[in-house]
N, CA, C and O atoms as a GROMACS GRO file, in nm:
protein
  524
    1MET      N    1  -1.300   2.452  -0.061
    1MET     CA    2  -1.347   2.323  -0.059
    1MET      C    3  -1.317   2.245  -0.163
    1MET      O    4  -1.346   2.304  -0.267
    2LYS      N    5  -1.268   2.127  -0.184
    2LYS     CA    6  -1.245   2.026  -0.296
    2LYS      C    7  -1.363   1.966  -0.379
    2LYS      O    8  -1.452   1.905  -0.320
    3VAL      N    9  -1.366   1.976  -0.463
    3VAL     CA   10  -1.478   1.932  -0.566
    3VAL      C   11  -1.506   1.755  -0.541
    3VAL      O   12  -1.610   1.696  -0.573
    4SER      N   13  -1.379   1.687  -0.474
    4SER     CA   14  -1.419   1.561  -0.437
    4SER      C   15  -1.548   1.564  -0.309
    4SER      O   16  -1.636   1.478  -0.307
    5GLU      N   17  -1.540   1.669  -0.214
    5GLU     CA   18  -1.618   1.686  -0.093
    5GLU      C   19  -1.740   1.704  -0.168
    5GLU      O   20  -1.826   1.628  -0.125
    6LEU      N   21  -1.787   1.788  -0.280
    6LEU     CA   22  -1.939   1.794  -0.329
    6LEU      C   23  -1.967   1.659  -0.383
    6LEU      O   24  -2.069   1.598  -0.349
    7THR      N   25  -1.894   1.618  -0.452
    7THR     CA   26  -1.940   1.514  -0.509
    7THR      C   27  -1.969   1.392  -0.439
    7THR      O   28  -2.039   1.303  -0.487
    8GLY      N   29  -1.903   1.388  -0.297
    8GLY     CA   30  -1.930   1.275  -0.224
    8GLY      C   31  -1.822   1.118  -0.217
    8GLY      O   32  -1.708   1.105  -0.262
    9GLY      N   33  -1.887   1.042  -0.161
    9GLY     CA   34  -1.813   0.882  -0.210
    9GLY      C   35  -1.737   0.884  -0.073
    9GLY      O   36  -1.670   0.964  -0.008
   10LYS      N   37  -1.791   0.728  -0.062
   10LYS     CA   38  -1.694   0.698   0.036
   10LYS      C   39  -1.540   0.666   0.068
   10LYS      O   40  -1.482   0.677   0.176
   11TYR      N   41  -1.501   0.633  -0.030
   11TYR     CA   42  -1.328   0.587  -0.038
   11TYR      C   43  -1.262   0.694  -0.089
   11TYR      O   44  -1.328   0.776  -0.154
   12LEU      N   45  -1.139   0.712  -0.072
   12LEU     CA   46  -1.049   0.790  -0.136
   12LEU      C   47  -1.031   0.767  -0.273
   12LEU      O   48  -1.049   0.661  -0.333
   13LYS      N   49  -0.995   0.873  -0.318
   13LYS     CA   50  -0.967   0.892  -0.507
   13LYS      C   51  -0.869   0.997  -0.497
   13LYS      O   52  -0.856   1.065  -0.395
   14LYS      N   53  -0.791   1.014  -0.617
   14LYS     CA   54  -0.700   1.104  -0.621
   14LYS      C   55  -0.677   1.224  -0.580
   14LYS      O   56  -0.570   1.275  -0.544
   15GLU      N   57  -0.846   1.296  -0.589
   15GLU     CA   58  -0.881   1.409  -0.592
   15GLU      C   59  -0.856   1.479  -0.464
   15GLU      O   60  -0.850   1.599  -0.436
   16ASP      N   61  -0.838   1.332  -0.366
   16ASP     CA   62  -0.896   1.392  -0.200
   16ASP      C   63  -0.751   1.425  -0.174
   16ASP      O   64  -0.710   1.482  -0.073
   17LEU      N   65  -0.679   1.386  -0.274
   17LEU     CA   66  -0.481   1.383  -0.168
   17LEU      C   67  -0.479   1.556  -0.218
   17LEU      O   68  -0.558   1.598  -0.304
   18GLU      N   69  -0.402   1.622  -0.167
   18GLU     CA   70  -0.341   1.792  -0.175
   18GLU      C   71  -0.188   1.760  -0.216
   18GLU      O   72  -0.128   1.854  -0.269
   19GLY      N   73  -0.122   1.647  -0.199
   19GLY     CA   74   0.030   1.618  -0.199
   19GLY      C   75   0.074   1.465  -0.139
   19GLY      O   76  -0.005   1.371  -0.127
   20PRO      N   77   0.186   1.462  -0.113
   20PRO     CA   78   0.232   1.319  -0.053
   20PRO      C   79   0.119   1.342   0.102
   20PRO      O   80   0.088   1.457   0.133
   21THR      N   81   0.083   1.259   0.161
   21THR     CA   82   0.002   1.225   0.280
   21THR      C   83   0.082   1.108   0.365
   21THR      O   84   0.100   1.001   0.308
   22LEU      N   85   0.125   1.124   0.484
   22LEU     CA   86   0.150   1.052   0.555
   22LEU      C   87   0.055   0.985   0.648
   22LEU      O   88   0.007   1.068   0.726
   23LEU      N   89   0.009   0.862   0.669
   23LEU     CA   90  -0.094   0.806   0.732
   23LEU      C   91  -0.060   0.666   0.801
   23LEU      O   92   0.028   0.594   0.753
   24THR      N   93  -0.121   0.633   0.902
   24THR     CA   94  -0.127   0.514   0.991
   24THR      C   95  -0.228   0.436   0.990
   24THR      O   96  -0.333   0.461   1.050
   25ILE      N   97  -0.204   0.326   0.918
   25ILE     CA   98  -0.312   0.210   0.916
   25ILE      C   99  -0.385   0.174   1.045
   25ILE      O  100  -0.321   0.159   1.149
   26ARG      N  101  -0.490   0.162   1.042
   26ARG     CA  102  -0.592   0.096   1.194
   26ARG      C  103  -0.631  -0.016   1.123
   26ARG      O  104  -0.628  -0.108   1.205
   27ASP      N  105  -0.666  -0.060   1.013
   27ASP     CA  106  -0.702  -0.165   1.010
   27ASP      C  107  -0.759  -0.193   0.825
   27ASP      O  108  -0.787  -0.106   0.743
   28VAL      N  109  -0.760  -0.349   0.805
   28VAL     CA  110  -0.737  -0.379   0.642
   28VAL      C  111  -0.881  -0.485   0.678
   28VAL      O  112  -0.886  -0.592   0.740
   29GLU      N  113  -0.981  -0.410   0.616
   29GLU     CA  114  -1.097  -0.502   0.596
   29GLU      C  115  -1.140  -0.563   0.472
   29GLU      O  116  -1.091  -0.513   0.370
   30LYS      N  117  -1.225  -0.665   0.458
   30LYS     CA  118  -1.290  -0.664   0.303
   30LYS      C  119  -1.437  -0.608   0.323
   30LYS      O  120  -1.513  -0.633   0.417
   31LYS      N  121  -1.460  -0.528   0.216
   31LYS     CA  122  -1.600  -0.487   0.222
   31LYS      C  123  -1.668  -0.481   0.125
   31LYS      O  124  -1.601  -0.440   0.030
   32ASN      N  125  -1.785  -0.504   0.095
   32ASN     CA  126  -1.842  -0.483  -0.044
   32ASN      C  127  -1.841  -0.330  -0.071
   32ASN      O  128  -1.871  -0.246   0.013
   33VAL      N  129  -1.802  -0.302  -0.198
   33VAL     CA  130  -1.740  -0.167  -0.213
   33VAL      C  131  -1.845  -0.121  -0.346
   33VAL      O  132  -1.844  -0.008  -0.395
   34ALA      N  133  -1.931  -0.232  -0.392
   34ALA     CA  134  -2.013  -0.224  -0.506
   34ALA      C  135  -2.129  -0.074  -0.474
   34ALA      O  136  -2.138  -0.019  -0.364
   35LEU      N  137  -2.189  -0.041  -0.570
   35LEU     CA  138  -2.278   0.073  -0.552
   35LEU      C  139  -2.395  -0.041  -0.504
   35LEU      O  140  -2.390  -0.164  -0.512
   36GLU      N  141  -2.487   0.032  -0.460
   36GLU     CA  142  -2.608  -0.020  -0.405
   36GLU      C  143  -2.700  -0.136  -0.508
   36GLU      O  144  -2.751  -0.245  -0.480
   37THR      N  145  -2.693  -0.059  -0.637
   37THR     CA  146  -2.794  -0.130  -0.753
   37THR      C  147  -2.713  -0.222  -0.823
   37THR      O  148  -2.758  -0.268  -0.928
   38GLU      N  149  -2.566  -0.267  -0.772
   38GLU     CA  150  -2.497  -0.370  -0.845
   38GLU      C  151  -2.468  -0.520  -0.760
   38GLU      O  152  -2.480  -0.523  -0.637
   39PRO      N  153  -2.438  -0.611  -0.818
   39PRO     CA  154  -2.387  -0.729  -0.656
   39PRO      C  155  -2.316  -0.681  -0.620
   39PRO      O  156  -2.282  -0.566  -0.646
   40PRO      N  157  -2.262  -0.774  -0.532
   40PRO     CA  158  -2.183  -0.728  -0.416
   40PRO      C  159  -2.030  -0.766  -0.481
   40PRO      O  160  -2.007  -0.860  -0.556
   41ASP      N  161  -1.939  -0.673  -0.435
   41ASP     CA  162  -1.777  -0.715  -0.487
   41ASP      C  163  -1.678  -0.656  -0.347
   41ASP      O  164  -1.659  -0.543  -0.302
   42LYS      N  165  -1.637  -0.766  -0.314
   42LYS     CA  166  -1.607  -0.742  -0.179
   42LYS      C  167  -1.450  -0.734  -0.211
   42LYS      O  168  -1.394  -0.809  -0.291
   43LYS      N  169  -1.386  -0.631  -0.138
   43LYS     CA  170  -1.228  -0.600  -0.172
   43LYS      C  171  -1.180  -0.568  -0.042
   43LYS      O  172  -1.249  -0.566   0.060
   44GLY      N  173  -1.046  -0.538  -0.052
   44GLY     CA  174  -0.953  -0.506   0.058
   44GLY      C  175  -0.984  -0.344   0.109
   44GLY      O  176  -1.012  -0.268   0.017
   45VAL      N  177  -0.981  -0.285   0.246
   45VAL     CA  178  -1.055  -0.170   0.239
   45VAL      C  179  -0.944  -0.142   0.318
   45VAL      O  180  -0.914  -0.238   0.390
   46ILE      N  181  -0.845  -0.003   0.336
   46ILE     CA  182  -0.794   0.039   0.452
   46ILE      C  183  -0.861   0.160   0.548
   46ILE      O  184  -0.920   0.256   0.499
   47SER      N  185  -0.848   0.144   0.655
   47SER     CA  186  -0.904   0.242   0.743
   47SER      C  187  -0.812   0.322   0.778
   47SER      O  188  -0.708   0.260   0.757
   48TRP      N  189  -0.778   0.461   0.836
   48TRP     CA  190  -0.685   0.514   0.877
   48TRP      C  191  -0.728   0.546   1.008
   48TRP      O  192  -0.845   0.545   1.046
   49VAL      N  193  -0.597   0.582   1.093
   49VAL     CA  194  -0.622   0.653   1.223
   49VAL      C  195  -0.653   0.770   1.227
   49VAL      O  196  -0.713   0.818   1.323
   50GLU      N  197  -0.614   0.842   1.113
   50GLU     CA  198  -0.652   1.008   1.109
   50GLU      C  199  -0.766   0.994   1.012
   50GLU      O  200  -0.772   0.980   0.890
   51GLU      N  201  -0.862   1.002   1.116
   51GLU     CA  202  -1.008   1.011   1.076
   51GLU      C  203  -1.029   1.110   0.987
   51GLU      O  204  -1.151   1.123   1.000
   52ASP      N  205  -1.000   1.178   0.916
   52ASP     CA  206  -1.033   1.326   0.829
   52ASP      C  207  -0.979   1.252   0.705
   52ASP      O  208  -0.989   1.322   0.605
   53VAL      N  209  -0.924   1.130   0.683
   53VAL     CA  210  -0.896   1.076   0.574
   53VAL      C  211  -0.996   0.936   0.542
   53VAL      O  212  -1.021   0.847   0.623
   54LYS      N  213  -1.044   0.945   0.401
   54LYS     CA  214  -1.119   0.822   0.365
   54LYS      C  215  -1.060   0.694   0.340
   54LYS      O  216  -0.967   0.674   0.262
   55PRO      N  217  -1.132   0.592   0.426
   55PRO     CA  218  -1.062   0.479   0.391
   55PRO      C  219  -1.026   0.445   0.243
   55PRO      O  220  -1.090   0.517   0.166
   56MET      N  221  -0.935   0.347   0.176
   56MET     CA  222  -0.898   0.363   0.059
   56MET      C  223  -0.906   0.213   0.008
   56MET      O  224  -0.845   0.124   0.066
   57VAL      N  225  -1.001   0.184  -0.128
   57VAL     CA  226  -1.000   0.058  -0.157
   57VAL      C  227  -0.841  -0.003  -0.225
   57VAL      O  228  -0.766   0.048  -0.308
   58LEU      N  229  -0.835  -0.106  -0.164
   58LEU     CA  230  -0.685  -0.166  -0.200
   58LEU      C  231  -0.715  -0.200  -0.373
   58LEU      O  232  -0.819  -0.225  -0.434
   59ASN      N  233  -0.587  -0.189  -0.412
   59ASN     CA  234  -0.561  -0.276  -0.585
   59ASN      C  235  -0.450  -0.348  -0.532
   59ASN      O  236  -0.398  -0.342  -0.421
   60SER      N  237  -0.413  -0.443  -0.670
   60SER     CA  238  -0.328  -0.508  -0.602
   60SER      C  239  -0.168  -0.455  -0.610
   60SER      O  240  -0.079  -0.498  -0.536
   61THR      N  241  -0.149  -0.348  -0.722
   61THR     CA  242  -0.038  -0.311  -0.665
   61THR      C  243  -0.023  -0.187  -0.532
   61THR      O  244   0.096  -0.155  -0.528
   62ASN      N  245  -0.100  -0.113  -0.431
   62ASN     CA  246  -0.079  -0.080  -0.361
   62ASN      C  247  -0.094  -0.183  -0.221
   62ASN      O  248  -0.052  -0.150  -0.111
   63ALA      N  249  -0.152  -0.296  -0.246
   63ALA     CA  250  -0.151  -0.404  -0.176
   63ALA      C  251   0.028  -0.466  -0.160
   63ALA      O  252   0.107  -0.458  -0.066
   64ASN      N  253   0.037  -0.516  -0.273
   64ASN     CA  254   0.161  -0.558  -0.258
   64ASN      C  255   0.272  -0.440  -0.214
   64ASN      O  256   0.372  -0.467  -0.148
   65GLU      N  257   0.252  -0.347  -0.247
   65GLU     CA  258   0.363  -0.239  -0.211
   65GLU      C  259   0.371  -0.242  -0.074
   65GLU      O  260   0.481  -0.245  -0.020
   66ILE      N  261   0.243  -0.241   0.006
   66ILE     CA  262   0.256  -0.230   0.129
   66ILE      C  263   0.311  -0.366   0.220
   66ILE      O  264   0.366  -0.357   0.329
   67ALA      N  265   0.278  -0.510   0.136
   67ALA     CA  266   0.328  -0.633   0.187
   67ALA      C  267   0.450  -0.632   0.177
   67ALA      O  268   0.513  -0.681   0.270
   68SER      N  269   0.519  -0.581   0.069
   68SER     CA  270   0.670  -0.554   0.114
   68SER      C  271   0.714  -0.500   0.166
   68SER      O  272   0.836  -0.513   0.153
   69LEU      N  273   0.675  -0.401   0.260
   69LEU     CA  274   0.682  -0.320   0.341
   69LEU      C  275   0.671  -0.406   0.505
   69LEU      O  276   0.764  -0.420   0.585
   70TYR      N  277   0.574  -0.440   0.516
   70TYR     CA  278   0.532  -0.510   0.631
   70TYR      C  279   0.517  -0.621   0.646
   70TYR      O  280   0.526  -0.642   0.767
   71GLY      N  281   0.490  -0.747   0.575
   71GLY     CA  282   0.476  -0.861   0.544
   71GLY      C  283   0.316  -0.899   0.474
   71GLY      O  284   0.240  -0.802   0.470
   72GLU      N  285   0.271  -1.011   0.428
   72GLU     CA  286   0.204  -1.048   0.404
   72GLU      C  287   0.079  -1.048   0.466
   72GLU      O  288  -0.007  -1.051   0.378
   73ASP      N  289   0.020  -1.045   0.599
   73ASP     CA  290  -0.054  -1.043   0.691
   73ASP      C  291  -0.072  -0.934   0.738
   73ASP      O  292  -0.009  -0.861   0.815
   74THR      N  293  -0.229  -0.923   0.648
   74THR     CA  294  -0.255  -0.755   0.680
   74THR      C  295  -0.281  -0.709   0.855
   74THR      O  296  -0.278  -0.598   0.908
   75ASP      N  297  -0.308  -0.855   0.919
   75ASP     CA  298  -0.305  -0.773   1.062
   75ASP      C  299  -0.155  -0.693   1.084
   75ASP      O  300  -0.162  -0.574   1.113
   76ASP      N  301  -0.059  -0.736   1.074
   76ASP     CA  302   0.100  -0.675   1.079
   76ASP      C  303   0.062  -0.542   1.019
   76ASP      O  304   0.147  -0.458   1.049
   77TRP      N  305  -0.026  -0.498   0.953
   77TRP     CA  306  -0.012  -0.367   0.894
   77TRP      C  307  -0.051  -0.279   0.970
   77TRP      O  308  -0.006  -0.166   0.954
   78ARG      N  309  -0.136  -0.300   1.064
   78ARG     CA  310  -0.206  -0.207   1.181
   78ARG      C  311  -0.100  -0.143   1.259
   78ARG      O  312  -0.018  -0.216   1.314
   79GLY      N  313  -0.090  -0.002   1.272
   79GLY     CA  314  -0.025   0.071   1.318
   79GLY      C  315   0.118   0.113   1.252
   79GLY      O  316   0.210   0.166   1.315
   80GLN      N  317   0.121   0.078   1.098
   80GLN     CA  318   0.212   0.065   1.050
   80GLN      C  319   0.197   0.199   0.943
   80GLN      O  320   0.089   0.220   0.888
   81LYS      N  321   0.316   0.288   0.918
   81LYS     CA  322   0.284   0.420   0.852
   81LYS      C  323   0.316   0.395   0.695
   81LYS      O  324   0.422   0.346   0.658
   82VAL      N  325   0.220   0.431   0.614
   82VAL     CA  326   0.300   0.474   0.484
   82VAL      C  327   0.242   0.628   0.444
   82VAL      O  328   0.170   0.696   0.516
   83VAL      N  329   0.295   0.667   0.304
   83VAL     CA  330   0.258   0.794   0.239
   83VAL      C  331   0.223   0.735   0.117
   83VAL      O  332   0.269   0.644   0.049
   84LEU      N  333   0.109   0.827   0.106
   84LEU     CA  334  -0.016   0.806  -0.008
   84LEU      C  335   0.038   0.933  -0.090
   84LEU      O  336   0.078   1.039  -0.041
   85PHE      N  337   0.030   0.895  -0.237
   85PHE     CA  338   0.061   0.998  -0.318
   85PHE      C  339   0.032   0.998  -0.462
   85PHE      O  340   0.078   0.902  -0.525
   86VAL      N  341  -0.057   1.114  -0.547
   86VAL     CA  342  -0.094   1.084  -0.680
   86VAL      C  343   0.015   1.054  -0.791
   86VAL      O  344   0.111   1.126  -0.819
   87ASP      N  345  -0.017   0.946  -0.844
   87ASP     CA  346   0.106   0.911  -0.943
   87ASP      C  347   0.020   0.944  -1.091
   87ASP      O  348  -0.079   0.876  -1.114
   88PRO      N  349   0.060   1.045  -1.185
   88PRO     CA  350  -0.004   1.088  -1.299
   88PRO      C  351   0.016   0.981  -1.413
   88PRO      O  352  -0.050   0.995  -1.516
   89SER      N  353   0.097   0.881  -1.401
   89SER     CA  354   0.114   0.762  -1.469
   89SER      C  355   0.027   0.637  -1.473
   89SER      O  356   0.046   0.539  -1.545
   90VAL      N  357  -0.044   0.650  -1.411
   90VAL     CA  358  -0.152   0.515  -1.363
   90VAL      C  359  -0.205   0.512  -1.480
   90VAL      O  360  -0.225   0.618  -1.538
   91VAL      N  361  -0.247   0.363  -1.552
   91VAL     CA  362  -0.333   0.372  -1.640
   91VAL      C  363  -0.424   0.280  -1.615
   91VAL      O  364  -0.401   0.169  -1.568
   92TYR      N  365  -0.568   0.340  -1.656
   92TYR     CA  366  -0.680   0.249  -1.654
   92TYR      C  367  -0.720   0.240  -1.772
   92TYR      O  368  -0.683   0.326  -1.853
   93ALA      N  369  -0.828   0.110  -1.822
   93ALA     CA  370  -0.876   0.107  -1.946
   93ALA      C  371  -0.803   0.158  -2.079
   93ALA      O  372  -0.855   0.186  -2.187
   94GLY      N  373  -0.680   0.161  -2.047
   94GLY     CA  374  -0.590   0.195  -2.174
   94GLY      C  375  -0.576   0.375  -2.162
   94GLY      O  376  -0.512   0.444  -2.242
   95ARG      N  377  -0.621   0.405  -2.091
   95ARG     CA  378  -0.597   0.571  -2.075
   95ARG      C  379  -0.526   0.614  -1.951
   95ARG      O  380  -0.552   0.561  -1.843
   96ARG      N  381  -0.427   0.720  -1.965
   96ARG     CA  382  -0.379   0.744  -1.842
   96ARG      C  383  -0.435   0.852  -1.778
   96ARG      O  384  -0.441   0.968  -1.817
   97VAL      N  385  -0.482   0.796  -1.659
   97VAL     CA  386  -0.606   0.863  -1.588
   97VAL      C  387  -0.510   0.911  -1.408
   97VAL      O  388  -0.573   0.978  -1.325
   98GLY      N  389  -0.424   0.883  -1.390
   98GLY     CA  390  -0.373   0.896  -1.278
   98GLY      C  391  -0.418   0.792  -1.161
   98GLY      O  392  -0.503   0.705  -1.177
   99GLY      N  393  -0.345   0.815  -1.039
   99GLY     CA  394  -0.401   0.706  -0.984
   99GLY      C  395  -0.331   0.751  -0.796
   99GLY      O  396  -0.234   0.823  -0.775
  100VAL      N  397  -0.412   0.687  -0.696
  100VAL     CA  398  -0.357   0.685  -0.557
  100VAL      C  399  -0.250   0.602  -0.566
  100VAL      O  400  -0.268   0.515  -0.651
  101ARG      N  401  -0.121   0.594  -0.497
  101ARG     CA  402   0.005   0.479  -0.513
  101ARG      C  403   0.040   0.514  -0.348
  101ARG      O  404   0.009   0.617  -0.289
  102VAL      N  405   0.125   0.378  -0.284
  102VAL     CA  406   0.154   0.422  -0.148
  102VAL      C  407   0.296   0.357  -0.211
  102VAL      O  408   0.322   0.275  -0.299
  103ARG      N  409   0.398   0.469  -0.085
  103ARG     CA  410   0.485   0.419  -0.084
  103ARG      C  411   0.559   0.429   0.083
  103ARG      O  412   0.500   0.474   0.181
  104ALA      N  413   0.713   0.372   0.082
  104ALA     CA  414   0.738   0.339   0.226
  104ALA      C  415   0.746   0.508   0.248
  104ALA      O  416   0.729   0.599   0.167
  105PRO      N  417   0.779   0.511   0.396
  105PRO     CA  418   0.788   0.667   0.441
  105PRO      C  419   0.968   0.670   0.457
  105PRO      O  420   1.030   0.564   0.451
  106LYS      N  421   1.018   0.761   0.470
  106LYS     CA  422   1.134   0.782   0.454
  106LYS      C  423   1.164   0.673   0.635
  106LYS      O  424   1.094   0.650   0.734
  107GLY      N  425   1.327   0.629   0.582
  107GLY     CA  426   1.375   0.570   0.682
  107GLY      C  427   1.318   0.404   0.705
  107GLY      O  428   1.376   0.323   0.778
  108VAL      N  429   1.221   0.381   0.643
  108VAL     CA  430   1.141   0.208   0.644
  108VAL      C  431   1.167   0.131   0.509
  108VAL      O  432   1.099   0.153   0.408
  109THR      N  433   1.272   0.037   0.514
  109THR     CA  434   1.337  -0.075   0.411
  109THR      C  435   1.222  -0.145   0.404
  109THR      O  436   1.148  -0.171   0.499
  110PRO      N  437   1.204  -0.181   0.261
  110PRO     CA  438   1.068  -0.319   0.234
  110PRO      C  439   1.168  -0.455   0.300
  110PRO      O  440   1.281  -0.495   0.273
  111ILE      N  441   1.070  -0.495   0.392
  111ILE     CA  442   1.131  -0.612   0.438
  111ILE      C  443   1.212  -0.682   0.367
  111ILE      O  444   1.325  -0.711   0.407
  112MET      N  445   1.149  -0.729   0.216
  112MET     CA  446   1.173  -0.792   0.091
  112MET      C  447   1.324  -0.739   0.062
  112MET      O  448   1.401  -0.804  -0.010
  113ASN      N  449   1.357  -0.633   0.114
  113ASN     CA  450   1.503  -0.575   0.047
  113ASN      C  451   1.582  -0.600   0.207
  113ASN      O  452   1.697  -0.559   0.195
  114GLN      N  453   1.566  -0.638   0.306
  114GLN     CA  454   1.626  -0.631   0.451
  114GLN      C  455   1.755  -0.762   0.435
  114GLN      O  456   1.706  -0.874   0.418
  115GLU      N  457   1.855  -0.758   0.438
  115GLU     CA  458   1.953  -0.882   0.421
  115GLU      C  459   1.920  -0.956   0.538
  115GLU      O  460   1.908  -0.888   0.640
  116GLU      N  461   1.900  -1.087   0.548
  116GLU     CA  462   1.910  -1.158   0.640
  116GLU      C  463   2.034  -1.234   0.671
  116GLU      O  464   2.103  -1.286   0.583
  117GLU      N  465   2.069  -1.242   0.836
  117GLU     CA  466   2.187  -1.292   0.828
  117GLU      C  467   2.223  -1.382   0.802
  117GLU      O  468   2.160  -1.475   0.851
  118LYS      N  469   2.332  -1.417   0.718
  118LYS     CA  470   2.382  -1.525   0.642
  118LYS      C  471   2.472  -1.568   0.747
  118LYS      O  472   2.502  -1.503   0.847
  119PRO      N  473   2.528  -1.727   0.704
  119PRO     CA  474   2.645  -1.770   0.770
  119PRO      C  475   2.772  -1.714   0.675
  119PRO      O  476   2.762  -1.687   0.556
  120PRO      N  477   2.904  -1.702   0.761
  120PRO     CA  478   3.007  -1.648   0.692
  120PRO      C  479   3.037  -1.741   0.584
  120PRO      O  480   3.015  -1.859   0.611
  121ALA      N  481   3.079  -1.717   0.475
  121ALA     CA  482   3.145  -1.800   0.334
  121ALA      C  483   3.270  -1.860   0.364
  121ALA      O  484   3.380  -1.820   0.405
  122PHE      N  485   3.215  -1.983   0.329
  122PHE     CA  486   3.368  -2.086   0.344
  122PHE      C  487   3.464  -2.028   0.263
  122PHE      O  488   3.437  -1.988   0.149
  123LYS      N  489   3.563  -2.023   0.307
  123LYS     CA  490   3.724  -2.005   0.291
  123LYS      C  491   3.780  -2.130   0.270
  123LYS      O  492   3.786  -2.225   0.348
  124ALA      N  493   3.822  -2.120   0.152
  124ALA     CA  494   3.907  -2.295   0.129
  124ALA      C  495   4.058  -2.242   0.188
  124ALA      O  496   4.114  -2.132   0.188
  125LYS      N  497   4.089  -2.360   0.230
  125LYS     CA  498   4.238  -2.348   0.295
  125LYS      C  499   4.321  -2.395   0.191
  125LYS      O  500   4.261  -2.440   0.093
  126ASP      N  501   4.440  -2.397   0.188
  126ASP     CA  502   4.525  -2.469   0.102
  126ASP      C  503   4.498  -2.636   0.130
  126ASP      O  504   4.506  -2.701   0.234
  127GLY      N  505   4.464  -2.677  -0.008
  127GLY     CA  506   4.462  -2.840   0.022
  127GLY      C  507   4.295  -2.888   0.052
  127GLY      O  508   4.273  -3.008   0.040
  128ASP      N  509   4.173  -2.793   0.091
  128ASP     CA  510   4.091  -2.818   0.036
  128ASP      C  511   4.017  -2.827  -0.037
  128ASP      O  512   4.028  -2.748  -0.131
  129VAL      N  513   3.907  -2.918  -0.041
  129VAL     CA  514   3.840  -2.950  -0.148
  129VAL      C  515   3.725  -2.863  -0.143
  129VAL      O  516   3.653  -2.863  -0.043
  130PRO      N  517   3.698  -2.781  -0.254
  130PRO     CA  518   3.577  -2.670  -0.222
  130PRO      C  519   3.420  -2.722  -0.264
  130PRO      O  520   3.328  -2.661  -0.319
  131PHE      N  521   3.430  -2.878  -0.206
  131PHE     CA  522   3.266  -2.945  -0.234
  131PHE      C  523   3.236  -3.010  -0.114
  131PHE      O  524   3.128  -3.067  -0.100
   0.00000   0.00000   0.00000
């Protein structure tokens, strides 16, 4: 049994991952992630098709990474796959604490890096003015 199972918590933490994990996005919703004694704090939360994995609160780094893969509209993320992994170099409050990061599964090219079809380049002929 993992220590994280003993201490509970509704949302995914680095301790919940045993290694790189391929997951399928079920949905992204804004939810109140604050403790019951705290004022509301609404953040994006990803739920997974794989029901044995806790939902993950989105930070800007992970949200931007997924957006680079599947677009800015979180509705388009449904059914898409991502790999979660623990990055030991994550810094929080000035300390290296490690954290969950997202990357593309093998074979997925970020949409920001995909070449759009471009018109053929202009080739000047003798005597053509290139403007």
